[in-house]
Steps between C-alpha positions, in 0.01 A plus 500: 500500500219251570585129523306201365584156632424223248492148641454193279690178451452526123779711350293569187229673709756709687662598172165588342394723788844670530504562123144641504589745771819606320349521149210711626762734657378472861746651744478207742790307645420134430611241758494134400463187713447141389381368837365614836834489681677723247192723492519555878879561487461751216206675674688536827789672317279714275131511599278524190199724453305221319536121487393287204499141627421162348281286724706185449856537612759250620490473879219750572181599322452856382241585764733400781782699337276807476420464872873481578571805285218694671644412840802700385303774321135512606253591230727397212283494183529180303388332184467126514518276192480137410477267204367221721451456866270332742155653521539609861811713417326657201190574706710661775697696239176630351352592838646848527839404648668662204439783257428248226527136396637434150462165332799388292562509214423870492235595245541877504845647568349851516280379789806353677691825465198703611471285818872548572462876449191511724680305776798738484281812490317381806827519694574865425 
């Protein structure tokens, strides 16, 4: 079973994404982390096939977390997201570091799910 790691310090976003994956009957194991430290601990125990990461996290930004995850699993596909962030982080996130950048709040949940599916399919 493919694994998706969701990382966001907002519980409502994590719940929304987890529910979307479950309601749409995707056969993905969903791993949840509310900060970078717990994301790294979770990832070391159960490496994911895709990471969906908020740019603003307590203690470490999403780009640095993605780099740390890729040090463990090179080539890990990722989707970065943010409701607000400094322009340099958003610019770096949009520069091809990740599969996609999603602004929050999400406007099209079908698009979000399609990006998750595309990221997972790219790992097969």
